[in-house]
C-alpha positions in Angstrom: 2.9 10.8 -6.5 1.1 12.9 -9.1 -0.1 9.8 -10.9 -1.8 8.7 -7.7 -3.5 12.0 -6.7 -7.2 11.7 -6.2 -7.5 7.9 -6.6 -6.4 6.5 -3.3 -9.7 7.5 -1.7 -11.5 5.3 -4.2 -8.8 2.6 -4.2 -9.9 -1.0 -3.8 -7.9 -3.5 -1.9 -6.9 -5.1 -5.1 -5.6 -1.8 -6.5 -3.6 -1.1 -3.4 -2.0 -4.6 -3.8 -1.2 -4.0 -7.4 0.5 -0.7 -6.4 2.6 -2.4 -3.8 3.6 -5.2 -6.3 4.6 -2.5 -8.8 7.1 -1.2 -6.3 8.6 -4.7 -5.8 7.3 -8.2 -6.6 6.5 -10.6 -3.9 7.7 -14.2 -3.5 4.5 -15.1 -1.6 0.9 -14.1 -2.2 -0.7 -11.7 0.2 -4.0 -9.8 0.7 -4.8 -6.1 1.5 -7.7 -5.3 3.7 -9.0 -1.8 4.5 -10.6 -2.1 7.9 -13.0 0.8 7.4 -12.1 1.8 11.0 -10.2 4.5 12.8 -7.5 3.5 15.3 -5.9 5.8 17.8 -2.9 3.4 18.3 -1.8 2.2 14.8 -2.3 3.1 11.2 -2.0 -0.5 10.0 -0.6 -4.0 10.8 0.6 -7.2 9.2 -0.5 -10.7 10.1 2.2 -13.1 8.9 0.1 -16.2 9.6 -2.6 -15.0 7.2 -0.3 -12.9 5.1 -2.7 -10.0 5.5 -1.9 -6.3 5.3 -4.6 -4.4 7.3 -4.9 -0.7 6.9 -7.2 1.5 9.1 -8.1 3.7 6.2 -10.3 6.1 8.3 -7.1 7.3 10.0 -6.1 9.2 6.8 -9.3 11.1 6.4 -9.6 14.7 7.6 -12.1 17.4 6.6 -13.3 15.2 3.8 -9.8 14.7 2.3 -7.4 11.8 2.3 -3.7 12.1 3.2 -2.7 9.9 0.2 1.0 10.1 0.9 0.7 8.9 4.5 -1.8 6.2 3.4 0.8 4.8 0.9 3.6 5.2 3.4 1.6 3.0 5.8 0.8 0.5 3.1 4.5 0.3 2.2 5.5 -0.1 5.9 3.2 -3.1 6.2 4.3 -4.5 2.9 7.9 -4.3 4.2 6.8 -6.7 7.0 5.4 -9.1 4.4 8.6 -8.9 2.3 10.6 -9.5 5.5 8.5 -12.6 6.2 9.0 -13.8 2.6 12.8 -13.7 3.1 12.3 -15.9 6.2 10.1 -18.5 4.6 6.8 -16.9 5.6 7.4 -16.4 9.3 8.6 -13.5 11.5 10.3 -13.3 14.9 8.8 -11.6 17.9 11.1 -8.6 17.1 9.3 -7.3 14.0 11.1 -4.0 13.7 14.6 -5.3 13.3 17.5 -3.7 11.4 16.7 -6.1 8.6 13.1 -4.8 8.5 14.1 -1.2 8.4 16.5 -1.9 5.5 13.7 -3.5 3.5 11.3 -0.7 4.3 13.8 2.1 3.4 14.6 0.3 0.1 10.9 0.1 -0.8 10.4 3.8 0.0 13.3 4.6 -2.3 11.8 2.5 -5.1 8.3 4.1 -4.6 9.9 7.6 -4.7 11.8 6.7 -8.0 8.5 5.6 -9.5 6.7 8.7 -8.4 4.3 6.8 -6.2 5.5 8.3 -2.9 6.7 11.8 -2.0 9.5 12.3 0.6 8.1 15.2 2.6 11.0 15.9 4.9 12.4 18.6 2.5 9.1 20.5 2.2 9.4 22.2 5.6 11.8 25.2 5.5 12.3 25.1 9.3 13.1 21.4 9.3 15.6 21.9 6.4 17.4 24.6 8.4 17.4 22.6 11.6 18.8 19.6 9.7 21.6 21.7 8.3 22.3 23.0 11.9 22.5 19.4 13.3 24.8 18.3 10.5 27.1 21.3 10.7 27.2 21.9 14.5 26.9 18.3 15.8 27.5 15.5 13.4 30.6 16.9 11.6 32.3 18.6 14.7 31.7 15.5 16.9 33.3 13.3 14.2 36.2 15.7 13.9 36.8 15.6 17.7 36.8 11.8 17.6 39.5 11.8 14.9 41.5 14.4 16.8 41.2 12.3 19.9 42.6 9.3 18.0 45.5 11.5 16.8 46.3 12.5 20.4 46.2 8.9 21.5 48.7 8.1 18.8 51.0 10.7 20.1 50.6 9.3 23.6 51.4 5.8 22.3 54.6 7.1 20.7 55.6 8.8 23.9 55.0 5.7 26.0 57.1 3.7 23.6 59.9 6.2 23.9 59.8 6.2 27.7 59.5 2.5 28.0 55.9 2.7 29.4 52.9 0.5 28.7 50.4 2.4 26.7 47.6 0.1 27.9 48.4 1.0 31.5 48.3 4.7 30.5 44.8 4.2 29.0 43.6 2.2 32.0 45.1 4.2 35.0 45.7 7.7 33.7 43.0 8.4 31.1 40.6 5.9 32.9 38.8 5.0 29.6 38.0 1.5 28.2 40.8 0.1 26.0 38.2 -0.7 23.3 37.4 3.0 23.1 41.0 4.0 22.7 41.6 1.3 20.0 38.5 2.5 18.1 39.6 6.1 18.2 43.1 5.1 17.0 41.5 3.0 14.2 39.3 5.9 13.1 42.2 8.3 12.9 44.4 5.8 11.0 41.6 5.1 8.4 40.8 8.8 8.1 37.1 8.1 8.1 35.0 11.2 7.0 33.6 13.0 10.0 30.5 14.1 8.1 28.9 10.7 8.7 28.9 11.3 12.5 30.4 9.5 15.5 28.2 6.4 15.5 28.6 5.8 11.8 32.4 6.4 12.1 32.6 3.6 14.7 30.5 1.3 12.4 32.8 2.0 9.4 35.9 1.4 11.5 34.7 -2.1 12.1 34.7 -3.0 8.4 37.9 -4.7 7.6 37.7 -4.8 3.8 38.9 -1.5 2.4 36.6 -1.6 -0.7 33.6 -2.5 1.4 34.4 0.3 3.9 34.7 2.8 1.1 31.4 1.8 -0.5 29.6 1.9 2.9 31.1 5.3 3.6 29.9 6.7 0.3 26.5 5.2 0.8 26.1 6.9 4.1 27.3 10.2 2.6 24.7 9.8 -0.2 21.8 9.5 2.2 21.4 5.8 2.7 20.2 4.8 6.1 22.6 2.9 8.4 20.4 -0.1 8.4 20.3 -0.2 4.6 24.1 0.0 4.5 24.5 -2.8 7.0 22.1 -4.9 5.1 24.0 -4.4 1.9 27.2 -5.6 3.5 25.4 -8.8 4.7 23.9 -9.5 1.3 25.5 -12.7 0.1 23.2 -13.6 -2.8 19.9 -12.8 -4.6 16.6 -12.4 -2.7 15.0 -15.7 -1.9 13.0 -17.1 -4.9 9.2 -17.7 -4.8 9.8 -21.5 -4.9 12.3 -21.4 -2.1 10.1 -19.2 0.0 7.2 -21.6 -0.5 9.4 -24.6 0.3 10.5 -23.0 3.6 6.9 -22.1 4.5 5.8 -25.7 3.7 8.5 -27.2 5.9 7.5 -24.8 8.7 3.8 -25.7 8.4 4.6 -29.4 8.4 6.6 -29.0 11.6 3.7 -27.2 13.2 1.2 -29.8 12.1 3.4 -32.6 13.4 3.7 -30.9 16.8 -0.1 -30.2 17.0 -0.9 -33.8 16.0 1.5 -35.1 18.6 -0.1 -32.9 21.3 -3.6 -33.9 20.2 -2.7 -37.6 20.7 -1.3 -36.8 24.1 -4.5 -34.9 25.1 -6.7 -37.7 23.8 -4.8 -40.2 25.9 -5.0 -38.1 29.0 -8.7 -37.7 28.5 -9.1 -41.5 28.1 -7.3 -42.0 31.5 -9.6 -39.6 33.4 -12.4 -41.3 35.1 -15.9 -39.7 34.7 
């Protein structure tokens, strides 16, 4: 971020755009607009129909100074919406903040950090660092270990049921009174020996990955600090990011469908108007 210090306040819309493109190129063109306003609700927004990133730049001014890091964080957030739209041929669903979006956003932040454009500030607070360590050591890891131990005890119960000629499923249903899916998951986690440090929810996610190599890669990614959405997105990645030509072709097809629908409706409206007596 040192290379950016003192210049964001004087940044033009074009300079902000160039900064975003230096983080990751875009398949479709876009524009950046600083509204010159202050908003109590949002720092910025993205308009997929116009491909516009709008930033309420007055939000970042305090006592004559600009919070440059937060400004760029917001710009990257809105740019992530644009990149998300690029991958979908220029359009977005009503659920803008999907897992796919968060994976794109986190990836852009990592690239911006590597280039020295953005500074991750979570580690700058001593109290927050200590609290994070407490959460990891007293909740995430112990809860994961308990889940693995639970799976081990269920395995013992399964063996005993087999020995006594009893149905393990009935034991789970009528004695433990827990869903069979929960017992199967705990058994699977114990069998796979998934690392408890990732926490219960991530352990459940990893247990659902059938391919051993993919599971090991995903586990290591989580342990190295990758977000769950980023890890999930990496598993779904089947090829390169959509090319600029392909993105434009998809957008062209979408616009043609929209125009056809509007022309059809216009014809219907004109016919209805012609049938209405004055």
